[in-house]
ZAMI-158827 format. One record per residue (C-alpha): x, y, z; residue in one letter. Coordinates in steps of 0.5 Angstrom, whole numbers, plus 500, padded with zeros to 3 digits. Each point is the difference from the previous one (the first is absolute). Layout:
N
XYZA...
This chain:
519
636245870M498505505T500508499V501505506A495505497D494496497P496507499D505503496A495501494T498506496G505506498S505497505R502494497R500504493W505505504I504493502S500498493L503506497A506500505A501493499T500501492C505506501T505495504A499495494A500505495G507502503L503493499V497500493W503507498L507497503A499494496F499504493A503507501D508498500F500498493G499507497V506502504A505495498T504504495P500506504T503496506I505496495A503506498D500503507E503494503M504498494H496493501A499495495D493497498L501493504G502504506G493504500L496494498Q502497506W498507504A493499496N499493502N503500507A493503502F496495497S505494502L499502507A493501500A498494496G504495505A497503506L493502498V497493502I503500507A498507501A493497498G500495505K503505505F494504499G495494502D504499506I502507503F494504496G500503493Q500507503R506500504R504496495I498506495L502505504Q507497501L500499493G499508499I505502505L505495497V499502493F500508502A507499503A503496495C498505495S504505503A506495500I499499492A499508499A507501504L504495496A507502497P501494496G496494496V502495506T496505505T494501496L500492499I500499507V495506501G495497495R500493503G499503507L494504497M497493497G500497507I495506502G496498494A500493501A496502507L496505497I497497494L496493503P498504506A496506495T497494496L498496506A497506504L495501494I495493502P500502507E497507499Q496499493F496494497S495499494G500506495R504504505A506495500Q500500492L500507500T506501506A504494496F499505494G502506503V507496503W501497493Q499507496A505503505V505494499A500501492W499507500G506501505G504496495Q497503494A501507503L507499503A504501494P497507499A501501507I507498500G502504494G497506503V504499506L506498497T500506495D498504506G503500507P504494498G499492500W501500508Q493503500W497493498L502498507F499506504W493501498I498493503N502503507V494505501P495496497L502494504A499504506V493502498I498493498A503498507F496505504A493499497V501492500I501501507R494504502A495497495V502493498T497494504P505494502E499494497A503494503V499492500D499498508S501493498A506500496A506496502D505505502R506496498R504502494I503496495D507503499W503494496V494500495G501508500L507499499G499495494A495504496I504507501A507496498L496497494A497507497V507503501F504495496A495500495L500508499L508500501Y501495494A495504496L504506501T507498500D498495494G500505494P507503502S504494503A497495494G494495501W505494500T504503506D501495506P497505505L494502496V499492499I501499507G495505502L494498496F502493503V500503507A493503498A497494498V503496506V498505505L493501497A499492501V503500507A495506502W494495498V502494503L501505507I494503499E496493500R504497506S500506505V495501505A499507499A502501493P501507497L495499495V494495500D501496494L492499500S500507497L502497493F495495500R495506499L501500492R497507499A505502505Y505497495D497503494G500507503A508499502L502498493T496506497A503504505N507498499L500500493V497507499M505503505N506497496L497503494G499507502Y506501505A505497494G496505495L500506504S508499502Y502499493L495505496L503506505V507498498L498500493W497506500L506504503Q505496496N497498493A496506500R504506504G494502505Y501502506S498497507A494504500V498499493E501493501A496499506G494504497L500496494L499494504M493503502L495497495P500494504A497503506T494502495L498492499G502498507I495505503F495499495A499493500L502499508I492501501P498495495V504495502G497501507G493499497R502494496L502497506D494501504S496498494R503494497V506498505G507502499G502495495R498503494W502507501P507497502V500496493L498506496L505505504G506495498L498500493V499507499V507501504L503495495A497504494V503507503G507496500F500498493A498507498V507502502L503494496G502504493P503506505L506503497H505506501A495505496D494497502S494505501S498501507L493499498W502493500L503499507M494504503A495496496A503494503A500503507L493501500V498493498V505497505I497505506G493497498C503493501G502502507L494503501G496494499L504496504L502504506S493499504T499493499P507498501V500503507S493499502N501492498T507500504A498504506V493501501G497493498T505495504V498498508P502506504A505496504R504500494L499507498S507503502G504494497T496500494A501508499A507498501G501495495V496504495F504506501K507496500M497498493S499507498S507502503M504494497V496501493G502507500G508499501A500493496L497505494G505505501V506495500A497495495L497505495L507504501T504494499A496498493I501507498T507501501R501493497A497502494L503507500T507497500S498495494A498506496D505505502S507496501D502500493R500508500A503500507V506495498Q501503493D501507503S507498503G499501507L504495505T496494504A500504506D496506496E496495497V498498506D499507503Q495502494V496493501R499502508A499507499A494505498L501504494V499506503N504499506S507502501S503493500S498499493Y503507498A506498503D500493497A499504493L505506501A506498496R496498494L498505494P494504501A497497494E502493502L497502507Q493501497R500494496K501496506V495503504T495500494D501492500A499499507V494505500I497496494I502493504A497502506F493502497S500494496H502496506G494503504L495499495G502492500L500500507T492503500M498494496V503495504V497503506T493500496A501493499V502498507L493504502T496496495V503493504I498503506A493501497V500492499V503499507V494504503V495497496W501493502Y502502507V495504502W493496501P494503496R496500506A502504505Q500495506T505504505T497504505Q502503507S499494505A499506506D495505500T503507499R497507502Q494502496T500506496S
Protein backbone atom coordinates (compact mmCIF):
# COMPACT_ATOMS: atom_id res chain seq x y z
CA MET A 1 0.00 0.00 0.00
CA THR A 2 1.37 3.42 -0.91
CA VAL A 3 0.36 6.73 0.57
CA ALA A 4 0.59 9.86 -1.54
CA ASP A 5 1.40 12.14 1.41
CA PRO A 6 3.44 10.23 3.99
CA ASP A 7 4.12 13.41 5.97
CA ALA A 8 0.46 13.98 6.83
CA THR A 9 1.02 13.94 10.58
CA GLY A 10 0.11 16.05 13.56
CA SER A 11 -3.06 18.11 13.44
CA ARG A 12 -3.55 17.52 9.71
CA ARG A 13 -4.31 13.82 10.16
CA TRP A 14 -6.75 14.54 13.01
CA ILE A 15 -8.59 17.04 10.80
CA SER A 16 -8.70 14.31 8.17
CA LEU A 17 -10.11 11.89 10.74
CA ALA A 18 -12.79 14.41 11.73
CA ALA A 19 -13.90 14.74 8.10
CA THR A 20 -13.91 11.01 7.39
CA CYS A 21 -15.80 10.37 10.63
CA THR A 22 -18.35 13.00 9.59
CA ALA A 23 -18.96 11.06 6.38
CA ALA A 24 -19.25 7.78 8.32
CA GLY A 25 -21.51 9.47 10.87
CA LEU A 26 -23.95 10.50 8.14
CA VAL A 27 -24.22 6.86 7.11
CA TRP A 28 -24.94 5.67 10.64
CA LEU A 29 -27.48 8.44 11.17
CA ALA A 30 -29.24 7.37 7.99
CA PHE A 31 -29.19 3.78 9.16
CA ALA A 32 -30.88 4.52 12.50
CA ASP A 33 -32.93 7.71 12.20
CA PHE A 34 -35.63 6.35 9.88
CA GLY A 35 -37.46 4.19 12.42
CA VAL A 36 -38.59 7.12 14.56
CA ALA A 37 -40.24 8.73 11.54
CA THR A 38 -42.06 5.56 10.49
CA PRO A 39 -45.43 6.35 12.17
CA THR A 40 -45.47 9.87 10.70
CA ILE A 41 -44.56 8.67 7.21
CA ALA A 42 -47.11 5.84 7.48
CA ASP A 43 -49.81 8.37 8.28
CA GLU A 44 -48.84 10.88 5.56
CA MET A 45 -48.38 8.26 2.83
CA HIS A 46 -51.14 5.90 4.03
CA ALA A 47 -48.54 3.13 4.02
CA ASP A 48 -48.42 -0.08 6.06
CA LEU A 49 -45.54 -1.34 8.18
CA GLY A 50 -44.39 -3.82 5.52
CA GLY A 51 -43.78 -1.14 2.91
CA LEU A 52 -41.94 1.11 5.32
CA GLN A 53 -39.87 -1.79 6.60
CA TRP A 54 -38.70 -2.18 3.02
CA ALA A 55 -37.79 1.51 2.95
CA ASN A 56 -35.84 0.98 6.16
CA ASN A 57 -34.11 -2.18 4.90
CA ALA A 58 -33.37 -0.93 1.36
CA PHE A 59 -30.53 1.20 2.69
CA SER A 60 -28.89 -1.66 4.58
CA LEU A 61 -29.60 -4.13 1.81
CA ALA A 62 -27.78 -2.09 -0.85
CA ALA A 63 -24.91 -1.17 1.46
CA GLY A 64 -24.49 -4.69 2.79
CA ALA A 65 -24.52 -6.23 -0.68
CA LEU A 66 -21.97 -3.83 -2.18
CA VAL A 67 -19.64 -2.89 0.66
CA ILE A 68 -17.20 -5.76 -0.03
CA ALA A 69 -16.82 -4.61 -3.62
CA ALA A 70 -16.35 -1.03 -2.41
CA GLY A 71 -13.49 -2.13 -0.17
CA LYS A 72 -11.82 -3.83 -3.13
CA PHE A 73 -12.37 -0.74 -5.30
CA GLY A 74 -10.57 1.31 -2.65
CA ASP A 75 -7.55 -0.98 -2.82
CA ILE A 76 -7.47 -0.66 -6.61
CA PHE A 77 -8.46 2.96 -7.30
CA GLY A 78 -7.58 4.67 -4.02
CA GLN A 79 -9.44 4.87 -0.73
CA ARG A 80 -9.82 8.66 -0.79
CA ARG A 81 -11.13 8.65 -4.37
CA ILE A 82 -13.76 6.00 -3.55
CA LEU A 83 -14.71 7.86 -0.35
CA GLN A 84 -15.28 11.09 -2.26
CA LEU A 85 -17.39 9.29 -4.86
CA GLY A 86 -19.45 7.72 -2.09
CA ILE A 87 -20.08 11.08 -0.45
CA LEU A 88 -21.34 12.55 -3.73
CA VAL A 89 -23.67 9.59 -4.38
CA PHE A 90 -24.97 9.67 -0.82
CA ALA A 91 -25.76 13.40 -0.94
CA ALA A 92 -27.44 13.28 -4.36
CA CYS A 93 -29.63 10.31 -3.46
CA SER A 94 -30.58 11.87 -0.12
CA ALA A 95 -32.30 14.55 -2.19
CA ILE A 96 -34.24 11.87 -4.11
CA ALA A 97 -35.51 10.40 -0.83
CA ALA A 98 -36.41 13.84 0.53
CA LEU A 99 -38.54 14.57 -2.56
CA ALA A 100 -40.27 11.16 -2.57
CA PRO A 101 -44.02 11.45 -3.23
CA GLY A 102 -44.71 7.85 -2.16
CA VAL A 103 -43.26 4.72 -0.62
CA THR A 104 -41.86 3.34 -3.89
CA THR A 105 -39.70 6.40 -4.54
CA LEU A 106 -38.67 6.44 -0.89
CA ILE A 107 -37.49 2.84 -1.15
CA VAL A 108 -35.53 3.67 -4.33
CA GLY A 109 -33.96 6.75 -2.75
CA ARG A 110 -32.94 4.89 0.39
CA GLY A 111 -31.55 2.03 -1.69
CA LEU A 112 -29.42 4.39 -3.78
CA MET A 113 -28.19 6.07 -0.61
CA GLY A 114 -27.05 2.60 0.45
CA ILE A 115 -24.76 2.47 -2.59
CA GLY A 116 -23.11 5.68 -1.42
CA ALA A 117 -22.86 4.27 2.10
CA ALA A 118 -21.14 1.14 0.75
CA LEU A 119 -18.48 3.32 -0.85
CA ILE A 120 -18.02 5.46 2.27
CA LEU A 121 -17.68 3.01 5.15
CA PRO A 122 -14.74 0.75 4.23
CA ALA A 123 -12.74 3.70 2.90
CA THR A 124 -13.12 5.67 6.14
CA LEU A 125 -11.85 2.64 8.08
CA ALA A 126 -9.05 1.69 5.67
CA LEU A 127 -7.64 5.23 5.76
CA ILE A 128 -7.02 5.03 9.52
CA PRO A 129 -4.07 2.58 9.52
CA GLU A 130 -2.49 4.58 6.71
CA GLN A 131 -2.34 7.71 8.89
CA PHE A 132 -2.05 6.28 12.42
CA SER A 133 -0.27 3.47 14.23
CA GLY A 134 0.28 2.28 17.79
CA ARG A 135 -1.77 4.04 20.47
CA ALA A 136 -2.78 6.75 18.01
CA GLN A 137 -4.33 4.08 15.80
CA LEU A 138 -6.36 2.67 18.70
CA THR A 139 -7.50 6.19 19.54
CA ALA A 140 -8.50 6.84 15.93
CA PHE A 141 -10.48 3.59 15.76
CA GLY A 142 -12.09 4.53 19.08
CA VAL A 143 -13.14 7.91 17.67
CA TRP A 144 -14.53 6.23 14.55
CA GLN A 145 -16.55 3.77 16.64
CA ALA A 146 -17.73 6.50 19.02
CA VAL A 147 -19.10 8.36 16.01
CA ALA A 148 -20.68 5.17 14.63
CA TRP A 149 -22.45 4.16 17.84
CA GLY A 150 -23.07 7.71 18.94
CA GLY A 151 -24.69 8.38 15.57
CA GLN A 152 -26.93 5.35 15.90
CA ALA A 153 -27.82 6.15 19.52
CA LEU A 154 -28.46 9.85 18.84
CA ALA A 155 -30.25 9.19 15.54
CA PRO A 156 -33.70 8.56 17.07
CA ALA A 157 -33.51 11.86 18.99
CA ILE A 158 -32.26 13.78 15.97
CA GLY A 159 -34.83 12.05 13.77
CA GLY A 160 -37.58 12.85 16.24
CA VAL A 161 -36.68 16.55 16.41
CA LEU A 162 -36.57 16.80 12.61
CA THR A 163 -39.77 14.78 12.10
CA ASP A 164 -41.80 16.80 14.61
CA GLY A 165 -40.14 20.06 13.51
CA PRO A 166 -39.46 20.86 9.86
CA GLY A 167 -40.67 17.41 8.72
CA TRP A 168 -39.38 13.91 8.05
CA GLN A 169 -37.94 15.06 4.71
CA TRP A 170 -35.19 16.80 6.67
CA LEU A 171 -33.85 13.40 7.71
CA PHE A 172 -32.46 13.50 4.16
CA TRP A 173 -31.95 17.20 3.43
CA ILE A 174 -29.58 17.54 6.40
CA ASN A 175 -27.15 15.17 4.69
CA VAL A 176 -26.49 17.51 1.78
CA PRO A 177 -24.60 20.42 3.44
CA LEU A 178 -22.72 18.13 5.84
CA ALA A 179 -21.64 15.92 2.93
CA VAL A 180 -20.38 18.95 0.99
CA ILE A 181 -18.28 20.08 3.97
CA ALA A 182 -16.83 16.59 4.51
CA PHE A 183 -16.03 16.27 0.81
CA ALA A 184 -14.16 19.58 0.74
CA VAL A 185 -12.08 18.86 3.85
CA ILE A 186 -11.19 15.32 2.71
CA ARG A 187 -10.12 16.62 -0.68
CA ALA A 188 -7.87 19.20 1.02
CA VAL A 189 -6.17 17.25 3.82
CA THR A 190 -6.65 13.47 3.46
CA PRO A 191 -3.77 11.64 1.73
CA GLU A 192 -4.60 9.12 -0.96
CA ALA A 193 -3.99 5.46 -0.13
CA VAL A 194 -3.77 3.02 -3.01
CA ASP A 195 -2.19 -0.39 -3.41
CA SER A 196 0.02 0.01 -6.47
CA ALA A 197 0.58 -3.75 -6.59
CA ALA A 198 -3.13 -4.63 -6.51
CA ASP A 199 -4.57 -6.68 -9.35
CA ARG A 200 -6.91 -4.26 -11.13
CA ARG A 201 -9.22 -6.93 -12.48
CA ILE A 202 -12.68 -6.94 -10.88
CA ASP A 203 -14.51 -10.14 -10.03
CA TRP A 204 -17.92 -9.17 -11.39
CA VAL A 205 -19.28 -12.73 -11.15
CA GLY A 206 -18.33 -12.97 -7.50
CA LEU A 207 -19.78 -9.52 -6.85
CA GLY A 208 -23.08 -10.55 -8.44
CA ALA A 209 -23.23 -13.81 -6.48
CA ILE A 210 -22.70 -12.24 -3.04
CA ALA A 211 -25.00 -9.29 -3.77
CA LEU A 212 -27.82 -11.61 -4.87
CA ALA A 213 -27.25 -13.89 -1.87
CA VAL A 214 -27.64 -11.00 0.57
CA PHE A 215 -30.65 -9.66 -1.33
CA ALA A 216 -32.40 -13.04 -1.31
CA LEU A 217 -31.79 -13.53 2.41
CA LEU A 218 -33.12 -10.14 3.45
CA TYR A 219 -36.05 -10.26 1.04
CA ALA A 220 -37.11 -13.58 2.58
CA LEU A 221 -36.80 -12.19 6.11
CA THR A 222 -38.79 -9.09 5.19
CA ASP A 223 -41.55 -10.89 3.31
CA GLY A 224 -41.79 -13.93 5.60
CA PRO A 225 -43.95 -12.46 8.39
CA SER A 226 -46.66 -11.23 6.00
CA ALA A 227 -46.51 -13.95 3.32
CA GLY A 228 -45.92 -16.80 5.77
CA TRP A 229 -42.73 -18.76 6.35
CA THR A 230 -44.07 -21.68 4.31
CA ASP A 231 -44.81 -19.49 1.29
CA PRO A 232 -43.05 -20.99 -1.78
CA LEU A 233 -41.41 -17.66 -2.63
CA VAL A 234 -39.99 -17.24 0.90
CA ILE A 235 -38.67 -20.81 0.96
CA GLY A 236 -37.23 -20.36 -2.52
CA LEU A 237 -35.44 -17.19 -1.47
CA PHE A 238 -33.85 -18.89 1.54
CA VAL A 239 -32.67 -21.73 -0.68
CA ALA A 240 -31.36 -19.25 -3.26
CA ALA A 241 -29.43 -17.36 -0.55
CA VAL A 242 -27.67 -20.54 0.56
CA VAL A 243 -26.93 -21.71 -3.01
CA LEU A 244 -25.60 -18.30 -4.03
CA ALA A 245 -23.43 -18.04 -0.91
CA VAL A 246 -21.89 -21.45 -1.63
CA ALA A 247 -21.43 -20.49 -5.29
CA TRP A 248 -19.68 -17.28 -4.21
CA VAL A 249 -17.15 -19.21 -2.13
CA LEU A 250 -16.45 -21.56 -5.04
CA ILE A 251 -16.07 -18.61 -7.41
CA GLU A 252 -13.64 -16.85 -5.08
CA ARG A 253 -11.53 -20.00 -4.81
CA SER A 254 -11.27 -20.45 -8.57
CA VAL A 255 -10.85 -16.98 -10.12
CA ALA A 256 -7.46 -15.37 -10.64
CA ALA A 257 -8.45 -12.02 -9.07
CA PRO A 258 -11.11 -12.77 -6.44
CA LEU A 259 -13.34 -10.11 -4.96
CA VAL A 260 -12.17 -11.32 -1.53
CA ASP A 261 -8.90 -13.10 -0.86
CA LEU A 262 -10.24 -16.02 1.19
CA SER A 263 -6.92 -16.26 3.04
CA LEU A 264 -8.33 -13.40 5.08
CA PHE A 265 -10.62 -15.88 6.83
CA ARG A 266 -7.66 -17.98 7.95
CA LEU A 267 -6.93 -15.21 10.45
CA ARG A 268 -8.90 -16.59 13.40
CA ALA A 269 -8.86 -13.34 15.36
CA TYR A 270 -10.41 -11.65 12.31
CA ASP A 271 -13.15 -14.30 12.22
CA GLY A 272 -13.85 -13.77 15.92
CA ALA A 273 -14.06 -10.00 15.49
CA LEU A 274 -16.34 -10.45 12.47
CA THR A 275 -18.70 -12.71 14.46
CA ALA A 276 -18.88 -10.31 17.39
CA ASN A 277 -19.45 -7.36 15.08
CA LEU A 278 -22.32 -9.04 13.24
CA VAL A 279 -24.07 -10.06 16.47
CA MET A 280 -23.76 -6.70 18.19
CA ASN A 281 -25.12 -4.90 15.11
CA LEU A 282 -27.93 -7.42 14.78
CA GLY A 283 -29.01 -6.96 18.37
CA TYR A 284 -28.72 -3.20 18.63
CA ALA A 285 -30.31 -2.36 15.26
CA GLY A 286 -33.29 -4.62 15.93
CA LEU A 287 -33.66 -3.26 19.47
CA SER A 288 -33.52 0.38 18.33
CA TYR A 289 -36.09 -0.12 15.58
CA LEU A 290 -38.57 -2.01 17.78
CA LEU A 291 -38.12 0.02 20.95
CA VAL A 292 -38.83 3.30 19.18
CA LEU A 293 -42.01 1.78 17.69
CA TRP A 294 -43.01 0.51 21.14
CA LEU A 295 -42.48 3.91 22.78
CA GLN A 296 -44.68 5.61 20.19
CA ASN A 297 -47.38 2.98 19.74
CA ALA A 298 -47.63 1.30 23.13
CA ARG A 299 -46.76 4.28 25.33
CA GLY A 300 -47.98 7.16 23.15
CA TYR A 301 -44.77 9.21 23.09
CA SER A 302 -44.04 11.58 20.24
CA ALA A 303 -41.20 11.02 17.82
CA VAL A 304 -39.02 13.52 19.68
CA GLU A 305 -39.75 11.96 23.06
CA ALA A 306 -39.13 8.44 21.77
CA GLY A 307 -35.79 9.53 20.34
CA LEU A 308 -34.72 11.22 23.56
CA LEU A 309 -35.66 8.14 25.59
CA MET A 310 -33.11 6.13 23.57
CA LEU A 311 -30.23 8.37 24.69
CA PRO A 312 -29.18 6.42 27.84
CA ALA A 313 -27.33 3.99 25.54
CA THR A 314 -24.86 6.76 24.70
CA LEU A 315 -23.78 7.01 28.35
CA GLY A 316 -22.45 3.46 28.33
CA ILE A 317 -21.02 3.73 24.81
CA PHE A 318 -18.99 6.88 25.39
CA ALA A 319 -17.89 5.82 28.89
CA LEU A 320 -16.61 2.37 27.89
CA ILE A 321 -15.11 2.94 24.42
CA PRO A 322 -11.83 4.27 25.96
CA VAL A 323 -11.83 1.32 28.37
CA GLY A 324 -12.15 -1.13 25.48
CA GLY A 325 -9.23 0.54 23.71
CA ARG A 326 -7.01 0.42 26.83
CA LEU A 327 -7.82 -3.25 27.41
CA ASP A 328 -6.99 -3.99 23.77
CA SER A 329 -3.57 -2.34 24.10
CA ARG A 330 -2.79 -4.29 27.28
CA VAL A 331 -4.29 -7.78 26.82
CA GLY A 332 -5.34 -7.86 23.16
CA GLY A 333 -8.81 -7.70 21.67
CA ARG A 334 -10.15 -11.12 22.70
CA TRP A 335 -10.99 -10.47 26.34
CA PRO A 336 -12.71 -7.06 25.97
CA VAL A 337 -14.78 -8.50 23.09
CA LEU A 338 -15.90 -11.50 25.16
CA LEU A 339 -16.67 -9.28 28.14
CA GLY A 340 -18.56 -6.83 25.93
CA LEU A 341 -20.74 -9.60 24.50
CA VAL A 342 -21.59 -10.86 28.00
CA VAL A 343 -22.55 -7.33 29.12
CA LEU A 344 -24.62 -6.93 25.95
CA ALA A 345 -26.51 -10.17 26.68
CA VAL A 346 -27.27 -8.97 30.22
CA GLY A 347 -28.66 -5.71 28.85
CA PHE A 348 -31.00 -7.49 26.45
CA ALA A 349 -32.15 -9.85 29.21
CA VAL A 350 -33.06 -6.89 31.46
CA LEU A 351 -35.77 -6.02 28.91
CA GLY A 352 -37.28 -9.51 29.13
CA PRO A 353 -40.01 -8.58 31.68
CA LEU A 354 -41.17 -5.64 29.51
CA HIS A 355 -44.93 -5.01 29.55
CA ALA A 356 -47.24 -2.19 28.49
CA ASP A 357 -46.91 -0.33 31.80
CA SER A 358 -43.22 -1.01 32.50
CA SER A 359 -41.25 1.73 34.23
CA LEU A 360 -39.09 3.71 31.87
CA TRP A 361 -36.29 3.28 34.40
CA LEU A 362 -36.18 -0.40 33.43
CA MET A 363 -35.67 0.56 29.80
CA ALA A 364 -33.11 3.24 30.66
CA ALA A 365 -31.10 0.82 32.81
CA ALA A 366 -31.12 -1.78 30.05
CA LEU A 367 -29.97 0.77 27.48
CA VAL A 368 -27.07 1.90 29.70
CA VAL A 369 -25.93 -1.71 30.14
CA ILE A 370 -26.26 -2.37 26.41
CA GLY A 371 -24.26 0.78 25.71
CA CYS A 372 -21.50 -0.44 28.05
CA GLY A 373 -21.32 -3.69 26.11
CA LEU A 374 -21.10 -1.84 22.80
CA GLY A 375 -18.40 0.45 24.18
CA LEU A 376 -16.23 -2.45 25.33
CA LEU A 377 -16.57 -4.21 21.97
CA SER A 378 -16.15 -1.40 19.51
CA THR A 379 -12.47 -0.48 19.42
CA PRO A 380 -11.14 -4.07 19.75
CA VAL A 381 -13.29 -5.46 16.92
CA SER A 382 -12.43 -2.65 14.50
CA ASN A 383 -8.73 -2.63 15.37
CA THR A 384 -8.53 -6.42 14.97
CA ALA A 385 -10.56 -6.50 11.75
CA VAL A 386 -8.80 -3.62 9.98
CA GLY A 387 -5.71 -2.52 11.90
CA THR A 388 -4.00 -5.90 12.38
CA VAL A 389 -4.48 -7.49 8.95
CA PRO A 390 -1.82 -7.23 6.22
CA ALA A 391 -1.95 -3.78 4.60
CA ARG A 392 -2.58 -5.31 1.15
CA LEU A 393 -5.88 -6.68 2.52
CA SER A 394 -6.95 -3.62 4.52
CA GLY A 395 -9.57 -2.38 2.05
CA THR A 396 -11.04 -5.84 1.52
CA ALA A 397 -10.96 -6.52 5.27
CA ALA A 398 -12.75 -3.25 5.95
CA GLY A 399 -15.32 -4.07 3.27
CA VAL A 400 -16.10 -7.50 4.70
CA PHE A 401 -16.15 -6.04 8.22
CA LYS A 402 -18.65 -3.36 7.29
CA MET A 403 -20.72 -5.87 5.33
CA SER A 404 -21.10 -7.76 8.61
CA SER A 405 -22.23 -4.49 10.24
CA MET A 406 -24.77 -3.56 7.59
CA VAL A 407 -26.09 -7.06 6.99
CA GLY A 408 -26.16 -7.63 10.74
CA GLY A 409 -28.19 -4.45 11.21
CA ALA A 410 -30.66 -5.26 8.43
CA LEU A 411 -30.87 -8.85 9.60
CA GLY A 412 -31.55 -7.64 13.13
CA VAL A 413 -34.42 -5.39 12.05
CA ALA A 414 -35.93 -8.09 9.82
CA LEU A 415 -35.40 -11.04 12.17
CA LEU A 416 -36.37 -9.37 15.46
CA THR A 417 -39.35 -7.64 13.83
CA ALA A 418 -40.48 -11.00 12.43
CA ILE A 419 -40.19 -12.66 15.85
CA THR A 420 -42.02 -9.80 17.57
CA ARG A 421 -44.80 -9.77 14.98
CA ALA A 422 -45.27 -13.52 15.27
CA LEU A 423 -45.46 -13.33 19.08
CA THR A 424 -47.75 -10.29 18.93
CA SER A 425 -50.15 -12.00 16.53
CA ALA A 426 -50.21 -15.15 18.66
CA ASP A 427 -51.18 -13.13 21.76
CA SER A 428 -53.63 -10.68 20.17
CA ASP A 429 -55.34 -12.82 17.52
CA ARG A 430 -58.19 -13.93 19.75
CA ALA A 431 -59.22 -10.39 20.68
CA VAL A 432 -58.91 -9.23 17.06
CA GLN A 433 -60.85 -12.22 15.69
CA ASP A 434 -63.61 -11.91 18.32
CA SER A 435 -64.12 -8.22 17.54
CA GLY A 436 -66.21 -9.00 14.45
CA LEU A 437 -63.78 -7.58 11.91
CA THR A 438 -63.77 -9.00 8.40
CA ALA A 439 -60.80 -11.04 7.20
CA ASP A 440 -59.46 -8.05 5.26
CA GLU A 441 -59.82 -5.79 8.29
CA VAL A 442 -58.02 -8.34 10.48
CA ASP A 443 -55.14 -8.38 8.00
CA GLN A 444 -55.10 -4.57 8.01
CA VAL A 445 -54.91 -4.47 11.81
CA ARG A 446 -52.00 -6.93 11.81
CA ALA A 447 -50.07 -4.94 9.20
CA ALA A 448 -50.68 -1.43 10.53
CA LEU A 449 -49.22 0.57 13.41
CA VAL A 450 -51.60 1.28 16.29
CA ASN A 451 -51.63 5.06 15.83
CA SER A 452 -51.69 5.07 12.01
CA SER A 453 -54.64 6.10 9.86
CA SER A 454 -54.87 2.63 8.29
CA TYR A 455 -55.26 1.05 11.73
CA ALA A 456 -57.97 3.56 12.62
CA ASP A 457 -59.75 2.86 9.33
CA ALA A 458 -59.75 -0.88 10.06
CA LEU A 459 -61.50 -0.34 13.41
CA ALA A 460 -63.68 2.56 12.32
CA ARG A 461 -66.99 0.64 12.20
CA LEU A 462 -66.57 -0.88 15.68
CA PRO A 463 -68.09 0.75 18.77
CA ALA A 464 -65.65 2.95 20.70
CA GLU A 465 -65.48 0.56 23.65
CA LEU A 466 -64.64 -2.40 21.41
CA GLN A 467 -62.03 -0.32 19.59
CA ARG A 468 -60.33 0.35 22.92
CA LYS A 469 -60.50 -3.34 23.85
CA VAL A 470 -58.88 -4.44 20.59
CA THR A 471 -56.24 -1.70 20.80
CA ASP A 472 -55.37 -2.60 24.40
CA ALA A 473 -55.04 -6.26 23.44
CA VAL A 474 -52.70 -5.39 20.56
CA ILE A 475 -50.57 -3.10 22.77
CA ILE A 476 -50.28 -5.70 25.54
CA ALA A 477 -49.37 -8.37 23.01
CA PHE A 478 -46.80 -6.09 21.32
CA SER A 479 -45.15 -5.33 24.67
CA HIS A 480 -45.05 -8.97 25.70
CA GLY A 481 -43.75 -10.02 22.28
CA LEU A 482 -41.00 -7.40 22.39
CA GLY A 483 -39.89 -8.57 25.84
CA LEU A 484 -39.68 -12.20 24.70
CA THR A 485 -37.80 -11.12 21.59
CA MET A 486 -35.20 -9.42 23.78
CA VAL A 487 -34.76 -12.69 25.70
CA VAL A 488 -34.20 -14.48 22.38
CA THR A 489 -31.64 -11.79 21.47
CA ALA A 490 -29.84 -12.33 24.78
CA VAL A 491 -29.64 -16.06 24.08
CA LEU A 492 -28.25 -15.42 20.59
CA THR A 493 -25.62 -13.13 22.12
CA VAL A 494 -24.60 -15.81 24.63
CA ILE A 495 -24.21 -18.27 21.74
CA ALA A 496 -21.95 -15.69 20.09
CA VAL A 497 -19.82 -15.58 23.26
CA VAL A 498 -19.24 -19.34 22.98
CA VAL A 499 -18.41 -19.09 19.26
CA VAL A 500 -15.95 -16.23 19.74
CA TRP A 501 -14.37 -18.04 22.72
CA TYR A 502 -13.49 -21.02 20.52
CA VAL A 503 -12.71 -19.18 17.27
CA TRP A 504 -10.52 -16.35 18.59
CA PRO A 505 -7.13 -17.73 19.71
CA ARG A 506 -6.01 -16.95 23.25
CA ALA A 507 -2.63 -15.70 22.08
CA GLN A 508 -2.73 -12.77 19.67
CA THR A 509 -1.01 -14.13 16.55
CA THR A 510 -2.33 -11.82 13.84
CA GLN A 511 -0.13 -8.93 12.89
CA SER A 512 0.35 -6.78 9.88
CA ALA A 513 2.58 -8.31 7.29
CA ASP A 514 3.45 -4.87 5.99
CA THR A 515 5.14 -1.98 7.70
CA ARG A 516 2.65 0.79 8.37
CA GLN A 517 3.27 4.44 8.87
CA THR A 518 4.47 5.21 12.40
CA SER A 519 2.63 7.53 14.71
